[in-house]
C-alpha angles and dihedrals in degrees: 000000000000118000112229114251092238093056096090090050091048090050091049090050091051092053092044094052090051085064088064090076133070137177119247129187114268089239088070096044123021110225119232131199110297094020114142106244141176119214121200114203126219092212125026111258138193125237129188114225130175102304103348142056112227110213131197094024112177102169132032125192121196148105120298114246096176147311110234142138093013094306137108107219116195143162102242122226100168138009125198122200132210088253095059096257121135130206132191110247092209091210094292114161111243129190116210120185111236088228088068095047113102094173140002120198130188122214112234140169114269118209091193094054091045091052091049092050092048092047092049090047091050092049092047091049092049094050091042092056090042091054091050092050096241131118132062095337095042127125118326094232132233128004094107093146095240126131114284117238 
């Protein structure tokens, strides 16, 4: 199977646009249901997923379901352990006691990061075209001395 020529550019665009987001403390931006969040735990915890139990979890990424009764309830997308291992959360609903939450961050759009990505992309495009010899100063066109048709 042949990979389309635009695929590497599409992949690069996907990674670049991910740089347009950042996590901010929940004190700056109150999370609402469905908000992408990151929860940092005071003490490593264990969570049971589909077929495994993930031990020593220190950070959980996911979407907020609700905060109620002293718990943060979220649909987990990713779990990081104290040993640097990561596990897909597979959308499992996890309950984390607020007493074990050392920090809660909300993912939000960052205008500064977006501007930096666009500027870097523009500079890379300019120098790419410059290196290939195309653009405003490219070839002067015809006059090759061949027979006219």
